[in-house]
Steps between C-alpha positions, in 0.01 A plus 500: 500500500384804320167673626198427286312775333187413726570413864430127557285562800263717299420223246494228776267706705257544210507144408411394852233777521331364190516154629701364209641172646650376174630764266517249203103492517457875529245621270558794241289722716694413817834556332372844373378584840835432666687694228270801535521513883879433502547780247305738708674399834839524350478781253675282252349453153398146422564335151158349474492184276224300665184644331402407132341824425554684176737793555420673165214750402189358362473476121375848398291351215304301762452800744362711210254238381381442859459869571299553175272205585430647838442856361245336253313352792604135498504491879123498533450168322589150603733326262399196312594184695666376168703818481489804278488403130792731419729333755404155393578581137831668596603210724445256226723707262760545758536125565513441119766773458723407794445131577411390155188295602127547411267571792153637394388825651215311662749303707707793624336610830605803701587446869597714797873428446644161446444426872129494439570303175677229693244488776208455270702251285595289810120496573396374157785258452461330835127450449509381148570139587422359847781239458752786448526709822869604512697780337872452406749779532823503298691693759642742595198729471274766626419415867154661489375251251542226755318722764214529241469117499514506873216737510309279267570177685671352187787264529823559319846318425821676424847439369810713457594507131874574586604151435238417243570710195512370136446136449456443876168717515271259313566182724473713813165648386376162397575358853232725618251502210497121484318482834187647340429764759660814338241762369742772401887572466614849585824681431617850406719575198714693542505358846439696823741477679770323314456683160563161333311464178370164398586437128303360216607144549402526869171658419434224241551238776258675724243537220541138381437368851209743569328346202586154586380528864215743424638772732466872452824722480468841664786710357573802698636769270522775754843608365396478133772499251761614754774246408724777378743265325268470202313785316141407565371852438420486127127425454401214262861390449706232672646448746179482701445476876543123559179332600352149574212613277689369194504150646152442665134631483490469876631838599424828673720805437512761785608836354544796751506867452701545814862434396522525118294834505579607863118514549497314832280744695194455284486120544451401140597203302346257254461120520517335155351154487575281211214487244449128557510517874276793519204303317583175669234338702600312821219290655587609853495872406181457304322323793596778743454804267190427290672334205760787436826420325836591643543856382152634591536319846819699552356840408113482580538306832852525639582857404136618546499368856846657584453854374219521244745612241817704457557869528325650199734784442826287550383269226520789259851572630612145432329490166692824389831357626457174323386663184802742498736205556340299236494794256871554556445854627605412860807276587410396843812278521726788449325685790563213743855396374635719781427211741750279292765781525452531885526126539828486308658770715370352824611155427854629412521662842381203690712253316826704550452475872464139534120437420388259234204476276277215612285446196776586267428305169235426253655156409829618343418870460548754786160615638356821367536827696163610597252601771635244739807300567613267776804524726670268761808518721719198574438345840183693567150394513214714345386630841852577619587688170181708505531600854870571473445722193250707710799620706637637170186681407405250229170316508387194288271192548613141552469255216325247738192712493482457123502118507878483422707237678830721437653710768485859386293813453286653233617859402277738317622778286192722480573761776879539435616855453818620330666611822451164666753319288776691684322434824486137432870475406596683822295269718621183330859616557405494872335171455814346332712639782276339770458178324836433324736734675 
């Protein structure tokens, strides 16, 4: 048995100290804490793959626009709760240019990152119809969204899409929707953590059923256009970012500045509600909120109560970034394509040393290389694998925490540095010797 890069007693001691009884259920923050403390105690650099934080500089066009807005005195005035007109206009253009659907500027509302957008959307959707009190997740997904519902006291259902791709997706969805209690369907596309991408046929199934059962689809586009198998970077030209918006009027698009523009620190995004849904009157919402339709309830009630608007200067940053992308003067996809290159190299190393990709296919096509990917190791549970990799100075989170039923880990590529490929290779040689030797 070869000695591991990090002494086992260091990791075991930290896990016990933090009171982590089941490593498969350790949160991102707990995994990060163990890695940071183990790195300090051992003096050995960790290859950190647990946090989904952008690892690239913020888009300069956004920084420049925000600084200019601040210098011109914008900080002294409250933003309009509906959003700065310039951002609403540019969000509408961006959606048309890269998604290929029409959402009026009025229906594009700035939010403090997609996190706030989902929180306010959950509030609005879950109150729209008293008979529909449950959210349905097409998992795996972002764990914090379920925490948001826990905070709100809203019920949710979930299923792992692993065995329900293609033609199987519609019947599985309908088995939930037919009960009549689902107010919203939630998924990310590309998917966090699996990086699978629902295709047009699957999105058509979702949209058709959303219309049939009068359910709202919340499409989380945090990793906008980051399916690097296709060239989605040419404005106003297909192929476009796939969307359910082509197949139903019951949709909310959540577009984030955090990943596509590496603008995570300013907490800025935009929630684009379909024109029809924005103006739709729900009797239960109207009774509670003075007759307001869906969109104004979202902005003038939910968002107003949460934060009284979105950072004024950051709105000018996002407006400038969206404008530059739509005008074709800034190729945001080229900037973030490095994540795909990193994933390709990392997958190659893991697979050569006996690991496998858990969510490996989009139907018949290999899954894209991107911000995340998933790994498993034969005979090991998620918790065993995550803890064991800690001894090798590698940190990642368990898929179980994302709603997946598969054994394995989510790996994030955002913090990988060039010298760490050789480090990982060396450590995986020791891993192989210890597990197969």
